[in-house]
C-alpha positions in Angstrom: -125.2 -45.0 89.3 -123.2 -48.3 89.4 -119.5 -47.9 89.9 -118.8 -50.1 86.8 -120.0 -47.1 84.7 -117.1 -45.0 85.8 -114.6 -46.2 83.2 -116.8 -45.6 80.2 -117.9 -42.2 81.5 -114.4 -41.1 82.1 -113.4 -42.3 78.6 -116.3 -40.4 77.1 -115.5 -37.2 79.0 -111.9 -37.4 78.0 -112.7 -38.0 74.3 -115.2 -35.1 74.3 -112.2 -32.9 75.2 -110.0 -34.5 72.6 -107.5 -35.6 75.2 -105.3 -38.7 75.0 -104.9 -40.8 78.0 -101.3 -39.5 78.2 -102.4 -35.9 78.1 -105.1 -36.4 80.8 -102.6 -38.3 83.0 -100.1 -35.5 82.7 -102.5 -32.7 83.5 -104.0 -34.7 86.4 -100.6 -35.8 87.8 -101.4 -39.5 87.3 -99.7 -42.2 85.3 -101.1 -43.1 81.9 -101.3 -46.7 83.1 -103.5 -45.6 86.0 -105.8 -43.7 83.6 -106.0 -46.7 81.3 -106.9 -49.0 84.3 -109.6 -46.6 85.4 -111.2 -46.5 82.0 -111.1 -50.3 81.6 -112.3 -51.0 85.1 -109.1 -52.6 86.3 -108.7 -49.9 88.9 -111.3 -48.1 91.0 -111.1 -44.3 91.5 -110.1 -43.0 94.9 -111.0 -39.9 96.8 -107.5 -38.4 96.0 -107.5 -39.1 92.3 -111.0 -38.0 91.6 -110.5 -34.2 92.2 -107.5 -34.3 90.0 -109.5 -35.8 87.2 -112.3 -33.3 87.7 -109.8 -30.4 87.5 -107.9 -31.8 84.5 -111.1 -32.4 82.5 -112.5 -28.9 83.5 -115.8 -30.6 84.3 -119.0 -28.6 84.8 -120.7 -29.0 88.2 -123.2 -31.5 86.6 -120.5 -33.5 84.9 -118.4 -33.6 88.1 -121.4 -34.8 90.1 -122.1 -37.5 87.5 -118.5 -38.7 87.6 -118.4 -38.7 91.5 -121.7 -40.7 91.5 -120.2 -43.2 88.9 -117.2 -43.6 91.2 -119.5 -44.8 94.0 -118.2 -42.0 96.2 -120.1 -39.5 98.3 -120.2 -36.0 96.8 -117.7 -33.6 98.4 -118.9 -32.1 101.6 -120.4 -28.6 101.4 -118.0 -25.8 102.0 -117.3 -24.9 105.6 -119.7 -22.2 106.9 -117.4 -19.3 107.8 -120.0 -17.8 110.1 -120.6 -21.0 112.0 -120.3 -20.7 115.9 -117.6 -23.4 115.8 -115.3 -21.0 113.9 -115.8 -18.0 116.2 -112.3 -18.3 117.5 -110.8 -18.6 114.1 -112.7 -15.6 112.9 -111.4 -13.6 115.8 -107.8 -14.7 115.1 -108.0 -13.7 111.4 -109.6 -10.4 112.4 -106.5 -9.7 114.6 -104.3 -10.6 111.7 -106.1 -8.3 109.3 -105.8 -5.5 111.8 -102.1 -6.2 112.4 -101.6 -5.9 108.6 -103.7 -2.7 108.4 -101.1 -0.9 106.3 -101.2 -3.4 103.5 -104.0 -5.1 101.6 -105.0 -8.4 103.4 -107.8 -10.9 103.2 -109.0 -14.3 104.3 -109.4 -17.1 101.7 -110.8 -20.6 101.5 -109.3 -23.3 99.3 -111.4 -22.2 96.3 -110.3 -18.6 96.6 -113.5 -17.2 98.1 -112.7 -14.0 100.1 -114.2 -14.6 103.5 -113.0 -11.3 105.1 -110.9 -8.4 104.0 -109.3 -5.3 105.6 -110.0 -1.7 104.7 -106.7 -1.3 102.8 -107.7 -4.1 100.4 -110.9 -2.1 99.7 -108.9 1.0 99.2 -106.7 -0.7 96.7 -109.7 -2.0 94.7 -111.1 1.5 94.5 -108.0 2.5 92.5 -108.9 0.1 89.7 -111.9 0.4 87.4 -115.2 -1.0 88.9 -115.3 -4.8 89.0 -118.7 -6.6 88.8 -119.8 -7.7 92.3 -119.9 -11.4 91.2 -116.1 -11.3 90.6 -115.0 -9.5 93.7 -115.9 -12.3 96.0 -113.2 -14.7 94.7 -109.6 -13.7 94.4 -109.0 -15.9 91.3 -112.0 -14.5 89.4 -111.0 -11.0 90.5 -107.5 -11.2 89.2 -108.0 -13.4 86.1 -111.4 -12.7 84.7 -111.4 -10.3 81.7 -113.9 -8.1 83.5 -111.7 -8.1 86.6 -108.1 -7.1 86.8 -106.7 -9.3 84.0 -106.1 -6.4 81.7 -104.2 -4.6 84.4 -101.6 -7.3 85.0 -98.3 -5.9 83.8 -96.5 -9.2 83.3 -99.1 -11.9 82.7 -96.5 -14.4 81.4 -94.9 -14.2 84.9 -97.8 -14.0 87.2 -100.5 -16.1 85.6 -98.6 -19.4 85.3 -97.5 -19.0 89.0 -101.1 -18.5 90.1 -102.4 -21.5 88.0 -99.6 -23.8 89.3 -100.5 -22.9 92.9 -104.2 -23.4 92.2 -103.5 -26.7 90.5 -101.5 -28.0 93.5 -104.4 -27.1 95.8 -106.9 -28.6 93.5 -105.3 -32.0 93.9 -106.7 -32.3 97.4 -109.4 -29.6 97.6 -112.6 -30.0 95.6 -113.4 -26.3 96.0 -110.0 -25.4 94.4 -110.7 -28.0 91.6 -114.0 -26.3 90.8 -112.3 -22.9 90.7 -109.6 -24.2 88.4 -112.1 -25.8 86.1 -113.7 -22.3 85.8 -110.8 -20.0 85.5 -108.8 -22.2 83.0 -111.2 -21.0 80.3 -110.5 -17.3 80.9 -108.5 -15.8 77.9 -105.5 -14.7 80.0 -105.2 -18.3 81.4 -105.6 -19.8 78.0 -102.7 -17.6 76.8 -100.3 -17.9 79.7 -101.5 -20.5 82.2 -99.5 -23.5 80.8 -96.1 -21.8 80.6 -93.5 -21.8 83.3 -93.2 -18.6 85.3 -89.8 -16.8 85.0 -87.7 -16.7 88.2 -87.5 -13.2 89.8 -84.5 -11.6 91.5 -86.3 -12.0 94.8 -86.9 -15.7 94.4 -90.7 -15.1 94.4 -93.1 -14.0 91.7 -94.3 -10.3 92.2 -97.8 -9.3 91.4 -97.5 -6.3 89.2 -100.4 -4.2 88.0 -100.8 -1.1 85.9 -103.8 0.9 87.2 -104.7 4.4 86.2 -101.3 4.8 84.5 -99.3 3.8 87.6 -97.4 0.6 88.3 -98.2 -1.3 91.5 -96.0 -4.2 92.5 -96.7 -6.6 95.4 -95.3 -9.7 97.0 -98.0 -12.0 98.4 -97.4 -13.7 101.7 -99.8 -16.4 102.9 -100.3 -17.7 106.5 -102.1 -20.9 107.4 -103.1 -22.5 110.7 -101.1 -25.3 112.1 -103.2 -27.9 113.9 -106.6 -26.2 113.1 -108.3 -29.2 111.5 -111.4 -27.4 110.3 -109.3 -24.5 108.8 -106.9 -27.0 107.2 -109.8 -29.0 105.8 -111.3 -25.9 104.2 -107.9 -24.5 103.1 -108.5 -21.3 105.1 -105.5 -18.9 104.9 -104.7 -15.2 105.4 -102.9 -13.5 102.5 -101.3 -10.0 102.6 -99.9 -8.0 99.7 -96.6 -6.3 100.7 -95.1 -3.5 98.5 -92.4 -4.8 96.2 -90.8 -1.4 95.3 -90.5 2.1 96.8 -93.2 3.6 94.5 -95.8 1.1 95.6 -94.7 1.6 99.2 -95.2 5.4 98.8 -98.7 5.0 97.3 -99.7 2.6 100.0 -98.7 5.2 102.6 -100.9 7.8 100.8 -103.8 5.4 100.8 -103.4 4.7 104.5 -103.5 8.4 105.2 -106.9 8.9 103.4 
């Protein structure tokens, strides 16, 4: 498609969603002037702005591909193959990290939230909750936010959900995989209700993940580790995340799980 078609297509997609230029600009982190220039052809979309627009408009895969083609840009590169030989050393390092955090739930993620590897304690924790459809268990955002996942178990959604969405939105600004995930999860009921609000500050200065499962309260603080200088890992947004107990009751239950 010719790049001159980008402006009219962007305008059509925006109007279909009943968004003003100002509303789209605010959600995408752009200026209203820039959105106006894009729609009128006075500015050309760049590789940095395009994922922001895709996420802000919550485009389907087909719509996103059409917009990328209209921009005259190459489609986003396919996700990094976690099992590729070139990542053998990185897989070994993350395996050591998961083993070092054996007493707490830990997992390896890419930018879109796909769970690339997990430790036994994470599996143990999931077994405490009602069964989750296999299609949701492979992505941490679907697992936590989907109504068939853990959404109903979140004890303080007005605190956790906006924090998760703000984090995902920041990642989506530079990572197409995160933009695609954001476009999907923003339609989940719990995100519709709480995703746009501001998370309340906690006494710890971080937002705890609190769940009520089988009548018991589980509270965690998530800690994330990245890889300085690992270009392939950085490009794919690969991180290791661990859930540390945020209170004594959760710490006690985690010790009981570890003993099983």
